[in-house]
Chimera marker file (.cmm) of the C-alpha trace (Angstrom):
<marker_set name="trace">
<marker id="1" x="32.731" y="53.800" z="-1.886" r="1" g="1" b="0" radius="0.5"/>
<marker id="2" x="30.827" y="51.020" z="-0.672" r="1" g="1" b="0" radius="0.5"/>
<marker id="3" x="27.375" y="49.850" z="-1.686" r="1" g="1" b="0" radius="0.5"/>
<marker id="4" x="24.409" y="49.114" z="0.574" r="1" g="1" b="0" radius="0.5"/>
<marker id="5" x="24.279" y="45.225" z="1.326" r="1" g="1" b="0" radius="0.5"/>
<marker id="6" x="20.810" y="43.265" z="0.776" r="1" g="1" b="0" radius="0.5"/>
<marker id="7" x="19.717" y="40.958" z="3.125" r="1" g="1" b="0" radius="0.5"/>
<marker id="8" x="17.397" y="38.706" z="1.862" r="1" g="1" b="0" radius="0.5"/>
<marker id="9" x="13.884" y="38.237" z="4.422" r="1" g="1" b="0" radius="0.5"/>
<marker id="10" x="13.510" y="34.904" z="5.551" r="1" g="1" b="0" radius="0.5"/>
<marker id="11" x="9.745" y="33.094" z="5.814" r="1" g="1" b="0" radius="0.5"/>
<marker id="12" x="10.139" y="31.033" z="9.108" r="1" g="1" b="0" radius="0.5"/>
<marker id="13" x="6.591" y="30.184" z="8.214" r="1" g="1" b="0" radius="0.5"/>
<marker id="14" x="7.194" y="28.073" z="5.236" r="1" g="1" b="0" radius="0.5"/>
<marker id="15" x="7.284" y="24.606" z="5.865" r="1" g="1" b="0" radius="0.5"/>
<marker id="16" x="8.579" y="21.951" z="3.132" r="1" g="1" b="0" radius="0.5"/>
<marker id="17" x="6.861" y="18.637" z="2.735" r="1" g="1" b="0" radius="0.5"/>
<marker id="18" x="9.670" y="16.603" z="1.362" r="1" g="1" b="0" radius="0.5"/>
<marker id="19" x="8.535" y="12.672" z="0.171" r="1" g="1" b="0" radius="0.5"/>
<marker id="20" x="11.067" y="10.644" z="1.257" r="1" g="1" b="0" radius="0.5"/>
<marker id="21" x="11.583" y="6.499" z="1.454" r="1" g="1" b="0" radius="0.5"/>
<marker id="22" x="10.613" y="7.025" z="5.117" r="1" g="1" b="0" radius="0.5"/>
<marker id="23" x="7.355" y="8.526" z="5.108" r="1" g="1" b="0" radius="0.5"/>
<marker id="24" x="6.099" y="6.581" z="2.199" r="1" g="1" b="0" radius="0.5"/>
<marker id="25" x="3.396" y="4.233" z="2.933" r="1" g="1" b="0" radius="0.5"/>
<marker id="26" x="3.669" y="0.199" z="2.487" r="1" g="1" b="0" radius="0.5"/>
<marker id="27" x="1.700" y="-1.614" z="0.206" r="1" g="1" b="0" radius="0.5"/>
<marker id="28" x="0.471" y="-4.988" z="0.557" r="1" g="1" b="0" radius="0.5"/>
<marker id="29" x="-0.236" y="-7.216" z="-2.719" r="1" g="1" b="0" radius="0.5"/>
<marker id="30" x="-1.564" y="-10.351" z="-3.920" r="1" g="1" b="0" radius="0.5"/>
<marker id="31" x="-0.406" y="-12.094" z="-6.446" r="1" g="1" b="0" radius="0.5"/>
<marker id="32" x="-2.064" y="-14.392" z="-8.787" r="1" g="1" b="0" radius="0.5"/>
<marker id="33" x="-1.591" y="-18.034" z="-7.836" r="1" g="1" b="0" radius="0.5"/>
<marker id="34" x="-2.470" y="-21.246" z="-9.940" r="1" g="1" b="0" radius="0.5"/>
<marker id="35" x="-3.815" y="-22.875" z="-6.599" r="1" g="1" b="0" radius="0.5"/>
<marker id="36" x="-6.580" y="-21.170" z="-5.416" r="1" g="1" b="0" radius="0.5"/>
<marker id="37" x="-9.835" y="-20.829" z="-6.569" r="1" g="1" b="0" radius="0.5"/>
<marker id="38" x="-11.852" y="-17.571" z="-7.086" r="1" g="1" b="0" radius="0.5"/>
<marker id="39" x="-14.292" y="-18.100" z="-4.552" r="1" g="1" b="0" radius="0.5"/>
<marker id="40" x="-11.416" y="-18.621" z="-1.989" r="1" g="1" b="0" radius="0.5"/>
<marker id="41" x="-9.705" y="-15.914" z="-2.664" r="1" g="1" b="0" radius="0.5"/>
<marker id="42" x="-13.099" y="-13.653" z="-2.365" r="1" g="1" b="0" radius="0.5"/>
<marker id="43" x="-13.924" y="-14.666" z="1.112" r="1" g="1" b="0" radius="0.5"/>
<marker id="44" x="-10.582" y="-14.740" z="2.613" r="1" g="1" b="0" radius="0.5"/>
<marker id="45" x="-10.300" y="-10.784" z="1.239" r="1" g="1" b="0" radius="0.5"/>
<marker id="46" x="-13.858" y="-10.472" z="2.973" r="1" g="1" b="0" radius="0.5"/>
<marker id="47" x="-12.732" y="-12.200" z="6.067" r="1" g="1" b="0" radius="0.5"/>
<marker id="48" x="-9.196" y="-10.923" z="6.856" r="1" g="1" b="0" radius="0.5"/>
<marker id="49" x="-9.316" y="-8.188" z="5.071" r="1" g="1" b="0" radius="0.5"/>
<marker id="50" x="-12.823" y="-7.062" z="6.187" r="1" g="1" b="0" radius="0.5"/>
<marker id="51" x="-14.039" y="-6.052" z="2.475" r="1" g="1" b="0" radius="0.5"/>
<marker id="52" x="-17.593" y="-5.932" z="1.135" r="1" g="1" b="0" radius="0.5"/>
<marker id="53" x="-18.616" y="-9.024" z="-1.045" r="1" g="1" b="0" radius="0.5"/>
<marker id="54" x="-18.783" y="-6.264" z="-3.811" r="1" g="1" b="0" radius="0.5"/>
<marker id="55" x="-15.151" y="-4.468" z="-2.998" r="1" g="1" b="0" radius="0.5"/>
<marker id="56" x="-13.476" y="-8.310" z="-2.723" r="1" g="1" b="0" radius="0.5"/>
<marker id="57" x="-14.740" y="-9.337" z="-5.989" r="1" g="1" b="0" radius="0.5"/>
<marker id="58" x="-13.763" y="-6.228" z="-7.643" r="1" g="1" b="0" radius="0.5"/>
<marker id="59" x="-9.993" y="-6.792" z="-5.974" r="1" g="1" b="0" radius="0.5"/>
<marker id="60" x="-9.928" y="-10.934" z="-7.027" r="1" g="1" b="0" radius="0.5"/>
<marker id="61" x="-10.746" y="-10.049" z="-10.638" r="1" g="1" b="0" radius="0.5"/>
<marker id="62" x="-7.871" y="-7.544" z="-10.283" r="1" g="1" b="0" radius="0.5"/>
<marker id="63" x="-5.460" y="-10.366" z="-9.439" r="1" g="1" b="0" radius="0.5"/>
<marker id="64" x="-7.296" y="-13.219" z="-11.773" r="1" g="1" b="0" radius="0.5"/>
<marker id="65" x="-6.890" y="-10.554" z="-14.592" r="1" g="1" b="0" radius="0.5"/>
<marker id="66" x="-3.806" y="-8.595" z="-14.063" r="1" g="1" b="0" radius="0.5"/>
<marker id="67" x="-2.037" y="-10.866" z="-11.938" r="1" g="1" b="0" radius="0.5"/>
<marker id="68" x="-1.954" y="-8.684" z="-8.701" r="1" g="1" b="0" radius="0.5"/>
<marker id="69" x="-3.847" y="-6.021" z="-6.327" r="1" g="1" b="0" radius="0.5"/>
<marker id="70" x="-2.599" y="-4.321" z="-3.879" r="1" g="1" b="0" radius="0.5"/>
<marker id="71" x="-5.545" y="-4.927" z="-0.872" r="1" g="1" b="0" radius="0.5"/>
<marker id="72" x="-3.619" y="-2.795" z="1.847" r="1" g="1" b="0" radius="0.5"/>
<marker id="73" x="-1.597" y="0.128" z="2.614" r="1" g="1" b="0" radius="0.5"/>
<marker id="74" x="-0.421" y="1.751" z="5.419" r="1" g="1" b="0" radius="0.5"/>
<marker id="75" x="2.108" y="1.681" z="8.426" r="1" g="1" b="0" radius="0.5"/>
<marker id="76" x="4.749" y="-1.197" z="7.952" r="1" g="1" b="0" radius="0.5"/>
<marker id="77" x="3.606" y="-2.623" z="10.797" r="1" g="1" b="0" radius="0.5"/>
<marker id="78" x="-0.032" y="-3.382" z="9.436" r="1" g="1" b="0" radius="0.5"/>
<marker id="79" x="0.936" y="-3.998" z="6.413" r="1" g="1" b="0" radius="0.5"/>
<marker id="80" x="3.556" y="-6.728" z="7.108" r="1" g="1" b="0" radius="0.5"/>
<marker id="81" x="0.644" y="-8.005" z="10.045" r="1" g="1" b="0" radius="0.5"/>
<marker id="82" x="-1.995" y="-8.282" z="7.011" r="1" g="1" b="0" radius="0.5"/>
<marker id="83" x="0.983" y="-10.080" z="4.442" r="1" g="1" b="0" radius="0.5"/>
<marker id="84" x="1.166" y="-12.775" z="7.852" r="1" g="1" b="0" radius="0.5"/>
<marker id="85" x="-2.454" y="-13.291" z="7.641" r="1" g="1" b="0" radius="0.5"/>
<marker id="86" x="-2.720" y="-14.215" z="3.815" r="1" g="1" b="0" radius="0.5"/>
<marker id="87" x="0.010" y="-16.200" z="4.053" r="1" g="1" b="0" radius="0.5"/>
<marker id="88" x="-1.495" y="-18.163" z="6.547" r="1" g="1" b="0" radius="0.5"/>
<marker id="89" x="-4.427" y="-18.158" z="4.403" r="1" g="1" b="0" radius="0.5"/>
<marker id="90" x="-2.504" y="-19.522" z="1.481" r="1" g="1" b="0" radius="0.5"/>
<marker id="91" x="-2.474" y="-16.785" z="-0.806" r="1" g="1" b="0" radius="0.5"/>
<marker id="92" x="0.939" y="-15.373" z="-2.525" r="1" g="1" b="0" radius="0.5"/>
<marker id="93" x="1.642" y="-12.106" z="-1.026" r="1" g="1" b="0" radius="0.5"/>
<marker id="94" x="4.189" y="-9.697" z="-0.515" r="1" g="1" b="0" radius="0.5"/>
<marker id="95" x="4.810" y="-5.654" z="0.501" r="1" g="1" b="0" radius="0.5"/>
<marker id="96" x="6.228" y="-2.751" z="-0.685" r="1" g="1" b="0" radius="0.5"/>
<marker id="97" x="6.819" y="0.459" z="-0.034" r="1" g="1" b="0" radius="0.5"/>
<marker id="98" x="5.196" y="2.946" z="-2.542" r="1" g="1" b="0" radius="0.5"/>
<marker id="99" x="6.455" y="5.365" z="-5.142" r="1" g="1" b="0" radius="0.5"/>
<link id1="1" id2="2" r="1" g="1" b="0" radius="0.2"/>
<link id1="2" id2="3" r="1" g="1" b="0" radius="0.2"/>
<link id1="3" id2="4" r="1" g="1" b="0" radius="0.2"/>
<link id1="4" id2="5" r="1" g="1" b="0" radius="0.2"/>
<link id1="5" id2="6" r="1" g="1" b="0" radius="0.2"/>
<link id1="6" id2="7" r="1" g="1" b="0" radius="0.2"/>
<link id1="7" id2="8" r="1" g="1" b="0" radius="0.2"/>
<link id1="8" id2="9" r="1" g="1" b="0" radius="0.2"/>
<link id1="9" id2="10" r="1" g="1" b="0" radius="0.2"/>
<link id1="10" id2="11" r="1" g="1" b="0" radius="0.2"/>
<link id1="11" id2="12" r="1" g="1" b="0" radius="0.2"/>
<link id1="12" id2="13" r="1" g="1" b="0" radius="0.2"/>
<link id1="13" id2="14" r="1" g="1" b="0" radius="0.2"/>
<link id1="14" id2="15" r="1" g="1" b="0" radius="0.2"/>
<link id1="15" id2="16" r="1" g="1" b="0" radius="0.2"/>
<link id1="16" id2="17" r="1" g="1" b="0" radius="0.2"/>
<link id1="17" id2="18" r="1" g="1" b="0" radius="0.2"/>
<link id1="18" id2="19" r="1" g="1" b="0" radius="0.2"/>
<link id1="19" id2="20" r="1" g="1" b="0" radius="0.2"/>
<link id1="20" id2="21" r="1" g="1" b="0" radius="0.2"/>
<link id1="21" id2="22" r="1" g="1" b="0" radius="0.2"/>
<link id1="22" id2="23" r="1" g="1" b="0" radius="0.2"/>
<link id1="23" id2="24" r="1" g="1" b="0" radius="0.2"/>
<link id1="24" id2="25" r="1" g="1" b="0" radius="0.2"/>
<link id1="25" id2="26" r="1" g="1" b="0" radius="0.2"/>
<link id1="26" id2="27" r="1" g="1" b="0" radius="0.2"/>
<link id1="27" id2="28" r="1" g="1" b="0" radius="0.2"/>
<link id1="28" id2="29" r="1" g="1" b="0" radius="0.2"/>
<link id1="29" id2="30" r="1" g="1" b="0" radius="0.2"/>
<link id1="30" id2="31" r="1" g="1" b="0" radius="0.2"/>
<link id1="31" id2="32" r="1" g="1" b="0" radius="0.2"/>
<link id1="32" id2="33" r="1" g="1" b="0" radius="0.2"/>
<link id1="33" id2="34" r="1" g="1" b="0" radius="0.2"/>
<link id1="34" id2="35" r="1" g="1" b="0" radius="0.2"/>
<link id1="35" id2="36" r="1" g="1" b="0" radius="0.2"/>
<link id1="36" id2="37" r="1" g="1" b="0" radius="0.2"/>
<link id1="37" id2="38" r="1" g="1" b="0" radius="0.2"/>
<link id1="38" id2="39" r="1" g="1" b="0" radius="0.2"/>
<link id1="39" id2="40" r="1" g="1" b="0" radius="0.2"/>
<link id1="40" id2="41" r="1" g="1" b="0" radius="0.2"/>
<link id1="41" id2="42" r="1" g="1" b="0" radius="0.2"/>
<link id1="42" id2="43" r="1" g="1" b="0" radius="0.2"/>
<link id1="43" id2="44" r="1" g="1" b="0" radius="0.2"/>
<link id1="44" id2="45" r="1" g="1" b="0" radius="0.2"/>
<link id1="45" id2="46" r="1" g="1" b="0" radius="0.2"/>
<link id1="46" id2="47" r="1" g="1" b="0" radius="0.2"/>
<link id1="47" id2="48" r="1" g="1" b="0" radius="0.2"/>
<link id1="48" id2="49" r="1" g="1" b="0" radius="0.2"/>
<link id1="49" id2="50" r="1" g="1" b="0" radius="0.2"/>
<link id1="50" id2="51" r="1" g="1" b="0" radius="0.2"/>
<link id1="51" id2="52" r="1" g="1" b="0" radius="0.2"/>
<link id1="52" id2="53" r="1" g="1" b="0" radius="0.2"/>
<link id1="53" id2="54" r="1" g="1" b="0" radius="0.2"/>
<link id1="54" id2="55" r="1" g="1" b="0" radius="0.2"/>
<link id1="55" id2="56" r="1" g="1" b="0" radius="0.2"/>
<link id1="56" id2="57" r="1" g="1" b="0" radius="0.2"/>
<link id1="57" id2="58" r="1" g="1" b="0" radius="0.2"/>
<link id1="58" id2="59" r="1" g="1" b="0" radius="0.2"/>
<link id1="59" id2="60" r="1" g="1" b="0" radius="0.2"/>
<link id1="60" id2="61" r="1" g="1" b="0" radius="0.2"/>
<link id1="61" id2="62" r="1" g="1" b="0" radius="0.2"/>
<link id1="62" id2="63" r="1" g="1" b="0" radius="0.2"/>
<link id1="63" id2="64" r="1" g="1" b="0" radius="0.2"/>
<link id1="64" id2="65" r="1" g="1" b="0" radius="0.2"/>
<link id1="65" id2="66" r="1" g="1" b="0" radius="0.2"/>
<link id1="66" id2="67" r="1" g="1" b="0" radius="0.2"/>
<link id1="67" id2="68" r="1" g="1" b="0" radius="0.2"/>
<link id1="68" id2="69" r="1" g="1" b="0" radius="0.2"/>
<link id1="69" id2="70" r="1" g="1" b="0" radius="0.2"/>
<link id1="70" id2="71" r="1" g="1" b="0" radius="0.2"/>
<link id1="71" id2="72" r="1" g="1" b="0" radius="0.2"/>
<link id1="72" id2="73" r="1" g="1" b="0" radius="0.2"/>
<link id1="73" id2="74" r="1" g="1" b="0" radius="0.2"/>
<link id1="74" id2="75" r="1" g="1" b="0" radius="0.2"/>
<link id1="75" id2="76" r="1" g="1" b="0" radius="0.2"/>
<link id1="76" id2="77" r="1" g="1" b="0" radius="0.2"/>
<link id1="77" id2="78" r="1" g="1" b="0" radius="0.2"/>
<link id1="78" id2="79" r="1" g="1" b="0" radius="0.2"/>
<link id1="79" id2="80" r="1" g="1" b="0" radius="0.2"/>
<link id1="80" id2="81" r="1" g="1" b="0" radius="0.2"/>
<link id1="81" id2="82" r="1" g="1" b="0" radius="0.2"/>
<link id1="82" id2="83" r="1" g="1" b="0" radius="0.2"/>
<link id1="83" id2="84" r="1" g="1" b="0" radius="0.2"/>
<link id1="84" id2="85" r="1" g="1" b="0" radius="0.2"/>
<link id1="85" id2="86" r="1" g="1" b="0" radius="0.2"/>
<link id1="86" id2="87" r="1" g="1" b="0" radius="0.2"/>
<link id1="87" id2="88" r="1" g="1" b="0" radius="0.2"/>
<link id1="88" id2="89" r="1" g="1" b="0" radius="0.2"/>
<link id1="89" id2="90" r="1" g="1" b="0" radius="0.2"/>
<link id1="90" id2="91" r="1" g="1" b="0" radius="0.2"/>
<link id1="91" id2="92" r="1" g="1" b="0" radius="0.2"/>
<link id1="92" id2="93" r="1" g="1" b="0" radius="0.2"/>
<link id1="93" id2="94" r="1" g="1" b="0" radius="0.2"/>
<link id1="94" id2="95" r="1" g="1" b="0" radius="0.2"/>
<link id1="95" id2="96" r="1" g="1" b="0" radius="0.2"/>
<link id1="96" id2="97" r="1" g="1" b="0" radius="0.2"/>
<link id1="97" id2="98" r="1" g="1" b="0" radius="0.2"/>
<link id1="98" id2="99" r="1" g="1" b="0" radius="0.2"/>
</marker_set>
């Protein structure tokens, strides 16, 4: 005698959002350096990245006190562009993928 087999029901509307290294945002990090004045770093954040004076000062102080600050994030191409602009302005900047 055979017993009835149970068949699982699938919810086809169920979607799973899995974080992978491919979909994590990129971050532009500015590092403290012994060369640039704090006023210049603030100016660069305003003119190149478009921050208000208040936000530019906050980020500059984070760089000064903590040694680094994330100043932009997003798609890889955008962040690469920000890093290049900051290098041109003489700041130490790198990029890394979030996570």
